[in-house]
ZADRENVO-636272 format. One record per residue: residue number from 1; residue in one letter; x, z, y of N, C-alpha, C in turn. Coordinates in Angstrom, 1 decimal, always signed. Atoms other than C-alpha are relative to their C-alpha. Layout:
REM ZADRENVO-636272
+-----+------+--------+--------+--------+--------+--------+--------+--------+--------+--------+
: seq : type :   n_xx :   n_zz :   n_yy :  ca_xx :  ca_zz :  ca_yy :   c_xx :   c_zz :   c_yy :
+-----+------+--------+--------+--------+--------+--------+--------+--------+--------+--------+
: NUM :    A :      X :      Z :      Y :      X :      Z :      Y :      X :      Z :      Y :
...
+-----+------+--------+--------+--------+--------+--------+--------+--------+--------+--------+
//
This chain:
REM ZADRENVO-636272
+-----+------+--------+--------+--------+--------+--------+--------+--------+--------+--------+
: seq : type :   n_xx :   n_zz :   n_yy :  ca_xx :  ca_zz :  ca_yy :   c_xx :   c_zz :   c_yy :
+-----+------+--------+--------+--------+--------+--------+--------+--------+--------+--------+
:   1 :    M :   +1.1 :   +0.2 :   +0.1 :  -75.4 : +259.6 :  -31.9 :   -1.4 :   +0.6 :   +0.0 :
:   2 :    A :   +1.6 :   +0.0 :   +0.2 :  -78.7 : +260.1 :  -32.2 :   -0.7 :   +1.8 :   -0.6 :
:   3 :    T :   +0.6 :   -1.6 :   +1.4 :  -79.8 : +261.7 :  -35.0 :   +0.9 :   -0.1 :   -1.5 :
:   4 :    S :   -1.0 :   -0.4 :   +0.7 :  -77.9 : +263.0 :  -38.3 :   +0.0 :   -1.5 :   -0.8 :
:   5 :    S :   +0.1 :   +1.1 :   +0.6 :  -78.9 : +259.8 :  -40.2 :   +1.3 :   -1.1 :   +0.6 :
:   6 :    A :   -0.4 :   +0.6 :   -0.8 :  -77.5 : +258.0 :  -37.5 :   +1.7 :   -0.2 :   -0.1 :
:   7 :    A :   -1.0 :   -0.1 :   +0.1 :  -74.2 : +259.6 :  -37.7 :   +0.5 :   -0.3 :   -0.7 :
:   8 :    K :   -0.6 :   +0.3 :   +1.5 :  -73.5 : +259.5 :  -41.6 :   -0.1 :   -1.2 :   +0.4 :
:   9 :    A :   +0.0 :   +1.9 :   +0.1 :  -74.8 : +256.0 :  -41.3 :   +1.3 :   -1.4 :   +0.9 :
:  10 :    H :   -1.0 :   +0.6 :   -0.7 :  -72.0 : +255.0 :  -38.7 :   +1.1 :   +0.1 :   -0.8 :
:  11 :    R :   -0.9 :   -1.3 :   +1.1 :  -69.8 : +257.7 :  -40.8 :   +0.4 :   -1.6 :   -0.9 :
:  12 :    Q :   +0.3 :   +1.1 :   +1.0 :  -70.2 : +255.1 :  -43.8 :   +0.0 :   -1.7 :   +0.7 :
:  13 :    S :   -0.9 :   +1.4 :   -0.3 :  -69.2 : +251.9 :  -42.5 :   +0.9 :   -0.3 :   +0.7 :
:  14 :    V :   -1.9 :   -0.2 :   -0.6 :  -65.9 : +253.1 :  -40.6 :   +0.4 :   +0.3 :   -1.9 :
:  15 :    K :   -1.0 :   -0.7 :   +1.3 :  -64.9 : +253.8 :  -44.6 :   -0.6 :   -2.0 :   -0.1 :
:  16 :    K :   -0.1 :   +1.9 :   +0.7 :  -66.6 : +250.0 :  -45.7 :   +0.8 :   -0.5 :   +0.1 :
:  17 :    R :   -1.0 :   +1.6 :   -1.1 :  -64.8 : +248.2 :  -42.7 :   +1.4 :   +0.1 :   -0.5 :
:  18 :    L :   -2.1 :   -0.6 :   +0.9 :  -61.1 : +250.0 :  -44.1 :   -0.2 :   +0.2 :   -0.5 :
:  19 :    R :   -0.3 :   +0.5 :   +1.6 :  -61.7 : +249.8 :  -47.2 :   +0.5 :   -1.8 :   +0.1 :
:  20 :    N :   +0.3 :   +1.0 :   +0.7 :  -63.0 : +246.0 :  -47.1 :   +1.3 :   -0.5 :   +0.7 :
:  21 :    R :   -0.9 :   +0.1 :   -1.1 :  -60.2 : +245.1 :  -44.1 :   +1.2 :   +0.6 :   -1.2 :
:  22 :    M :   -1.0 :   +0.0 :   +1.0 :  -57.6 : +246.8 :  -46.7 :   -0.3 :   -0.3 :   -1.9 :
:  23 :    V :   +0.0 :   +0.5 :   +1.8 :  -59.0 : +244.5 :  -50.2 :   -0.2 :   -0.7 :   +0.6 :
:  24 :    R :   +0.3 :   +1.4 :   -0.4 :  -59.5 : +241.7 :  -48.0 :   +1.8 :   -0.6 :   +0.3 :
:  25 :    S :   -1.5 :   +0.1 :   -0.5 :  -55.5 : +241.6 :  -46.3 :   +0.6 :   -0.1 :   -1.5 :
:  26 :    A :   -0.5 :   -0.1 :   +1.3 :  -54.5 : +242.3 :  -50.1 :   -0.3 :   -1.6 :   -0.8 :
:  27 :    T :   +0.3 :   +2.1 :   +1.1 :  -56.4 : +238.5 :  -51.7 :   +0.6 :   -0.7 :   +0.9 :
:  28 :    R :   -0.6 :   +1.0 :   -0.3 :  -55.2 : +237.0 :  -48.9 :   +1.8 :   -0.2 :   -0.2 :
:  29 :    G :   -1.9 :   +0.2 :   +0.4 :  -50.7 : +237.8 :  -49.3 :   -0.4 :   -0.3 :   -0.6 :
:  30 :    V :   +0.4 :   -0.3 :   +1.7 :  -51.9 : +237.9 :  -52.6 :   +0.0 :   -1.6 :   -0.2 :
:  31 :    V :   +0.2 :   +1.5 :   +0.0 :  -52.7 : +234.0 :  -52.2 :   +1.1 :   -0.6 :   +0.5 :
:  32 :    K :   -1.0 :   +0.3 :   -0.4 :  -50.4 : +233.6 :  -50.3 :   +1.8 :   +0.1 :   -0.9 :
:  33 :    K :   -1.1 :   -0.8 :   +1.4 :  -47.2 : +234.6 :  -52.5 :   -0.5 :   -1.1 :   -0.6 :
:  34 :    A :   -0.2 :   +0.8 :   +1.1 :  -49.0 : +232.0 :  -54.8 :   -0.1 :   -1.8 :   +0.2 :
:  35 :    E :   -0.4 :   +1.8 :   -0.6 :  -49.5 : +229.1 :  -52.7 :   +1.7 :   -0.2 :   +0.3 :
:  36 :    A :   -0.9 :   +0.6 :   -0.3 :  -45.5 : +229.9 :  -51.6 :   +0.3 :   -0.5 :   -1.6 :
:  37 :    A :   -0.9 :   -0.1 :   +0.8 :  -44.3 : +230.3 :  -55.1 :   -0.4 :   -2.2 :   -0.9 :
:  38 :    I :   -0.7 :   +1.3 :   +0.9 :  -45.9 : +226.8 :  -56.4 :   +0.6 :   -0.8 :   +0.9 :
:  39 :    S :   -0.4 :   +1.1 :   -0.7 :  -44.6 : +224.5 :  -53.0 :   +1.3 :   +0.6 :   +0.0 :
:  40 :    A :   -1.8 :   -0.4 :   +0.6 :  -41.2 : +226.9 :  -54.4 :   +0.2 :   -0.7 :   -1.2 :
:  41 :    G :   +0.4 :   +0.9 :   +1.3 :  -42.1 : +224.6 :  -57.7 :   +0.8 :   +0.8 :   -1.3 :
:  42 :    D :   +0.0 :   -0.6 :   +1.4 :  -41.3 : +227.0 :  -60.4 :   -0.9 :   +0.7 :   -0.2 :
:  43 :    P :   +0.9 :   +0.0 :   +0.1 :  -43.2 : +226.5 :  -62.2 :   -1.1 :   +2.1 :   -1.6 :
:  44 :    E :   +0.2 :   -1.2 :   +1.0 :  -43.8 : +230.2 :  -64.6 :   +0.4 :   +1.2 :   +1.3 :
:  45 :    A :   +0.2 :   -0.5 :   -1.2 :  -43.2 : +232.2 :  -61.1 :   -1.3 :   -0.4 :   +0.6 :
:  46 :    A :   +1.0 :   +0.2 :   -0.7 :  -45.9 : +230.4 :  -59.6 :   -1.6 :   +0.1 :   -1.2 :
:  47 :    R :   +1.2 :   -0.8 :   +1.0 :  -48.5 : +231.1 :  -63.2 :   -0.1 :   +1.1 :   +0.2 :
:  48 :    E :   +1.2 :   -1.8 :   -0.3 :  -48.2 : +234.7 :  -62.5 :   -0.3 :   +0.6 :   +1.3 :
:  49 :    A :   +0.2 :   -1.1 :   -0.6 :  -48.4 : +234.8 :  -59.3 :   -1.7 :   -0.9 :   +0.7 :
:  50 :    V :   +1.2 :   -0.2 :   +0.1 :  -51.8 : +232.7 :  -59.5 :   -0.9 :   +0.2 :   -1.3 :
:  51 :    R :   +0.8 :   -1.2 :   +0.3 :  -52.9 : +234.6 :  -62.4 :   -0.4 :   +1.3 :   +0.9 :
:  52 :    A :   -0.1 :   -1.8 :   -0.8 :  -52.3 : +237.9 :  -59.4 :   -0.8 :   -0.4 :   +1.1 :
:  53 :    A :   +0.9 :   +0.1 :   -1.2 :  -54.5 : +235.8 :  -56.8 :   -1.5 :   -0.3 :   -1.1 :
:  54 :    L :   +1.4 :   +0.0 :   +0.7 :  -57.4 : +234.5 :  -59.3 :   -0.4 :   +1.4 :   +0.0 :
:  55 :    S :   +0.3 :   -1.5 :   +0.4 :  -57.4 : +238.5 :  -60.3 :   -0.4 :   +0.8 :   +1.2 :
:  56 :    G :   +0.3 :   -0.4 :   -0.8 :  -57.2 : +239.4 :  -57.0 :   -1.3 :   -0.3 :   +1.1 :
:  57 :    L :   +1.3 :   +0.8 :   -0.6 :  -60.7 : +237.0 :  -55.6 :   -0.6 :   +0.3 :   -1.0 :
:  58 :    D :   +1.1 :   -0.4 :   +0.9 :  -62.1 : +238.4 :  -58.4 :   -0.7 :   +1.8 :   -0.3 :
:  59 :    R :   +0.8 :   -1.4 :   -0.4 :  -62.2 : +242.0 :  -57.8 :   -0.2 :   +0.2 :   +1.3 :
:  60 :    A :   +0.8 :   -0.1 :   -1.4 :  -62.6 : +241.6 :  -54.0 :   -1.2 :   -0.7 :   -0.2 :
:  61 :    A :   +1.5 :   +0.4 :   -0.3 :  -66.0 : +239.7 :  -54.6 :   -0.3 :   +0.7 :   -1.0 :
:  62 :    K :   +0.9 :   -0.9 :   +1.1 :  -66.8 : +242.1 :  -57.9 :   +0.0 :   +1.2 :   +1.7 :
:  63 :    K :   +0.3 :   -0.7 :   +0.0 :  -67.0 : +244.3 :  -55.1 :   -0.2 :   +0.3 :   +1.6 :
:  64 :    G :   +0.9 :   +0.6 :   -1.3 :  -68.5 : +242.7 :  -51.9 :   +1.3 :   -0.3 :   +1.1 :
:  65 :    V :   -0.9 :   +0.3 :   -1.2 :  -65.6 : +242.2 :  -49.7 :   -0.3 :   -2.2 :   +0.3 :
:  66 :    I :   -0.2 :   +1.7 :   -0.4 :  -65.8 : +238.2 :  -49.7 :   -1.5 :   -0.3 :   -1.3 :
:  67 :    H :   +1.1 :   -0.2 :   +0.8 :  -68.6 : +236.4 :  -51.4 :   +0.0 :   -0.3 :   -1.5 :
:  68 :    A :   +0.0 :   +0.5 :   +1.1 :  -69.0 : +235.4 :  -55.3 :   +0.4 :   -1.5 :   +0.3 :
:  69 :    N :   -0.4 :   +1.3 :   +0.3 :  -69.0 : +231.8 :  -54.3 :   +1.2 :   -0.2 :   +1.3 :
:  70 :    A :   -1.4 :   -0.2 :   -0.3 :  -66.2 : +232.5 :  -51.9 :   +1.6 :   -0.6 :   -0.4 :
:  71 :    A :   -1.0 :   -0.3 :   +1.4 :  -64.3 : +233.2 :  -54.8 :   +0.5 :   -1.0 :   -0.4 :
:  72 :    A :   -0.6 :   +0.6 :   +0.8 :  -64.3 : +231.2 :  -56.6 :   -0.3 :   -1.8 :   -0.1 :
:  73 :    R :   -0.8 :   +1.5 :   -0.7 :  -63.8 : +228.1 :  -54.0 :   +1.1 :   +0.1 :   -0.2 :
:  74 :    R :   -1.6 :   +0.0 :   -0.3 :  -60.7 : +229.4 :  -53.1 :   +0.7 :   +0.1 :   -1.4 :
:  75 :    K :   -0.8 :   +0.0 :   +0.8 :  -59.7 : +230.1 :  -56.7 :   +0.7 :   -1.9 :   -0.8 :
:  76 :    G :   +0.0 :   +1.8 :   +0.0 :  -60.7 : +226.3 :  -57.5 :   +1.3 :   -0.8 :   +0.8 :
:  77 :    R :   -1.5 :   +0.9 :   -0.7 :  -58.4 : +225.2 :  -55.1 :   +1.5 :   +0.3 :   -0.5 :
:  78 :    L :   -1.5 :   -0.4 :   -0.6 :  -55.5 : +227.1 :  -55.4 :   +0.6 :   -0.4 :   -1.5 :
:  79 :    V :   +0.2 :   +0.1 :   +2.0 :  -56.2 : +226.4 :  -59.7 :   +0.6 :   -1.7 :   +0.3 :
:  80 :    L :   -0.2 :   +1.6 :   -0.6 :  -56.2 : +222.5 :  -58.0 :   +1.9 :   -0.4 :   +0.3 :
:  81 :    K :   -1.9 :   -0.2 :   -0.1 :  -52.6 : +223.2 :  -56.5 :   +1.1 :   -0.3 :   -0.7 :
:  82 :    F :   -1.0 :   -1.0 :   +0.9 :  -51.1 : +224.8 :  -58.9 :   -0.1 :   -1.2 :   -1.4 :
:  83 :    N :   -0.4 :   +1.6 :   +1.6 :  -52.1 : +221.7 :  -62.1 :   +0.5 :   -0.7 :   +1.4 :
:  84 :    A :   -1.3 :   +1.5 :   -0.5 :  -50.5 : +219.0 :  -59.5 :   +0.8 :   -0.2 :   +0.2 :
:  85 :    A :   -1.4 :   +0.1 :   -0.5 :  -47.8 : +220.7 :  -58.6 :   +0.4 :   -0.2 :   -1.9 :
:  86 :    I :   -0.6 :   -0.4 :   +1.7 :  -47.1 : +221.2 :  -62.7 :   -0.2 :   -1.3 :   -0.5 :
:  87 :    A :   +0.1 :   +0.7 :   -0.2 :  -48.2 : +218.3 :  -63.4 :   +1.3 :   -1.3 :   +0.7 :
:  88 :    A :   -1.2 :   -0.1 :   -0.6 :  -45.8 : +216.8 :  -60.6 :   +1.3 :   +0.0 :   -0.9 :
:  89 :    I :   -0.9 :   -0.7 :   +0.5 :  -43.3 : +218.8 :  -62.0 :   +0.6 :   -0.8 :   -1.9 :
:  90 :    Q :   -0.4 :   +0.5 :   +1.4 :  -43.4 : +217.6 :  -66.0 :   -0.1 :   -1.6 :   +0.3 :
:  91 :    S :   +0.0 :   +1.7 :   +1.0 :  -44.2 : +213.6 :  -65.8 :   -0.3 :   -0.3 :   +1.5 :
:  92 :    P :   +0.0 :   +0.3 :   -0.1 :  -43.3 : +212.1 :  -62.6 :   +0.1 :   -1.2 :   -0.1 :
:  93 :    V :   +0.1 :   +1.4 :   +0.8 :  -44.1 : +208.6 :  -62.9 :   +0.4 :   -1.1 :   +1.2 :
:  94 :    A :   -0.7 :   +0.6 :   -1.1 :  -42.0 : +205.8 :  -61.2 :   -0.5 :   -1.8 :   +0.2 :
:  95 :    E :   +0.0 :   +1.5 :   -1.0 :  -42.7 : +202.6 :  -59.0 :   -0.4 :   -1.1 :   -1.1 :
:  96 :    E :   -0.2 :   +1.1 :   +1.3 :  -42.3 : +199.9 :  -62.1 :   -1.1 :   +0.6 :   -0.9 :
:  97 :    E :   +0.4 :   -0.3 :   +1.6 :  -44.4 : +201.8 :  -64.5 :   -1.3 :   -0.9 :   +0.6 :
:  98 :    K :   +1.5 :   +0.0 :   -0.1 :  -47.9 : +200.9 :  -62.7 :   +0.1 :   -1.8 :   +0.6 :
:  99 :    P :   +0.7 :   +1.3 :   +0.5 :  -49.4 : +197.6 :  -63.4 :   -0.4 :   -0.8 :   +2.1 :
: 100 :    K :   +0.6 :   +0.8 :   -1.0 :  -49.6 : +195.0 :  -60.1 :   -1.1 :   -0.8 :   +0.9 :
: 101 :    R :   +1.8 :   +0.7 :   -1.2 :  -53.0 : +194.0 :  -58.5 :   +0.4 :   -1.8 :   -0.4 :
: 102 :    G :   +0.6 :   +1.7 :   -0.4 :  -53.7 : +190.4 :  -58.9 :   +0.4 :   -0.4 :   -1.0 :
: 103 :    K :   -0.9 :   +0.5 :   +0.6 :  -51.7 : +189.7 :  -62.1 :   -0.9 :   -0.2 :   -1.1 :
: 104 :    A :   +0.9 :   +0.0 :   +2.2 :  -53.1 : +188.3 :  -66.2 :   -1.3 :   +0.4 :   +0.7 :
: 105 :    K :   +1.1 :   -0.1 :   -0.1 :  -56.3 : +188.6 :  -65.0 :   -1.0 :   -0.6 :   -1.4 :
: 106 :    A :   +0.4 :   +0.2 :   +1.1 :  -58.7 : +188.5 :  -68.3 :   -1.3 :   -0.8 :   -0.1 :
: 107 :    A :   +1.3 :   +0.7 :   -0.5 :  -61.2 : +186.0 :  -68.6 :   -1.2 :   +0.3 :   +0.0 :
: 108 :    K :   +1.4 :   +0.2 :   -0.1 :  -64.5 : +186.0 :  -69.2 :   -0.7 :   -0.2 :   -0.6 :
: 109 :    S :   +1.5 :   +0.5 :   +0.3 :  -67.8 : +185.0 :  -71.1 :   -0.5 :   +0.2 :   +0.5 :
: 110 :    P :   +1.8 :   +0.1 :   -2.2 :  -70.5 : +183.3 :  -68.4 :   -0.5 :   +1.3 :   -1.1 :
: 111 :    K :   +1.4 :   -1.2 :   +1.0 :  -73.1 : +185.7 :  -71.6 :   +0.7 :   +1.2 :   +0.0 :
: 112 :    T :   -0.9 :   -1.5 :   +0.9 :  -71.0 : +188.8 :  -71.7 :   -1.7 :   +1.1 :   +0.6 :
: 113 :    T :   +1.2 :   -1.4 :   -0.2 :  -74.0 : +192.1 :  -72.0 :   +0.3 :   +1.5 :   +0.2 :
: 114 :    K :   -1.4 :   -1.8 :   +0.1 :  -72.0 : +195.9 :  -70.6 :   -0.5 :   +0.3 :   -2.0 :
: 115 :    A :   +0.0 :   -1.3 :   +2.1 :  -72.0 : +197.8 :  -73.8 :   +1.0 :   +1.4 :   +1.3 :
: 116 :    R :   -1.1 :   -1.7 :   -0.5 :  -71.4 : +201.6 :  -73.4 :   +0.7 :   -0.1 :   -0.8 :
: 117 :    P :   -1.5 :   -0.1 :   +0.4 :  -68.0 : +203.0 :  -74.2 :   +0.3 :   +0.5 :   -1.4 :
: 118 :    D :   +0.3 :   -0.2 :   +1.2 :  -69.8 : +203.6 :  -77.7 :   +0.0 :   -1.3 :   -0.9 :
: 119 :    G :   +0.4 :   +1.1 :   +0.8 :  -69.9 : +200.2 :  -78.9 :   -1.7 :   -0.7 :   +0.3 :
: 120 :    R :   +1.5 :   +1.4 :   +0.1 :  -73.8 : +199.9 :  -78.5 :   -0.4 :   -0.5 :   +1.5 :
: 121 :    P :   +0.8 :   +1.1 :   -1.6 :  -75.5 : +197.6 :  -76.4 :   -0.3 :   +0.9 :   +1.1 :
: 122 :    S :   +0.4 :   -1.4 :   -1.3 :  -76.6 : +199.0 :  -73.5 :   -1.3 :   -0.1 :   +1.0 :
: 123 :    G :   +2.1 :   +0.3 :   -0.7 :  -80.7 : +197.5 :  -73.5 :   -0.5 :   -0.3 :   +1.5 :
: 124 :    R :   +0.2 :   +0.9 :   -0.8 :  -80.4 : +196.0 :  -70.5 :   -0.7 :   -1.2 :   +0.0 :
: 125 :    K :   +0.7 :   +2.1 :   +0.1 :  -82.5 : +192.3 :  -70.8 :   +1.3 :   -0.3 :   +1.6 :
: 126 :    S :   -0.5 :   +0.8 :   -1.6 :  -81.1 : +190.1 :  -67.8 :   -0.8 :   -0.9 :   +0.1 :
: 127 :    T :   +0.6 :   +0.6 :   -0.4 :  -83.0 : +188.8 :  -65.8 :   +0.0 :   -2.1 :   +0.3 :
: 128 :    K :   +0.0 :   +1.1 :   +0.0 :  -81.9 : +185.7 :  -65.5 :   -0.1 :   -1.2 :   -0.7 :
: 129 :    K :   +1.5 :   +0.8 :   +2.4 :  -83.2 : +182.5 :  -68.3 :   +1.4 :   -1.1 :   +0.3 :
+-----+------+--------+--------+--------+--------+--------+--------+--------+--------+--------+
//
């Protein structure tokens, strides 16, 4: 190295690179285990694996190994997968229960105003006369 400060900076970058690789690798492994547990279908094992993965992602973001927004995005996607798997296990929807399209339409009155969900009028004025 040309200078002692450059040598020190290089030593520090090597240390940081090794630490970042270890943390990133561990985080990837924990996330893969969580996804495998979700796809296996065991809710309790999946819950514990997801909790460990979320913790690992938070730790990696705190150390600066991955960006905080990237960690949040990955956590959100993992939780969506987990919730979808739990919902599929708990309440399978039968095909007969789904309403058929095009059957029994309700008759509308000719002059109806749109109302808010709480029943109050929307405040829009009709332009038709």
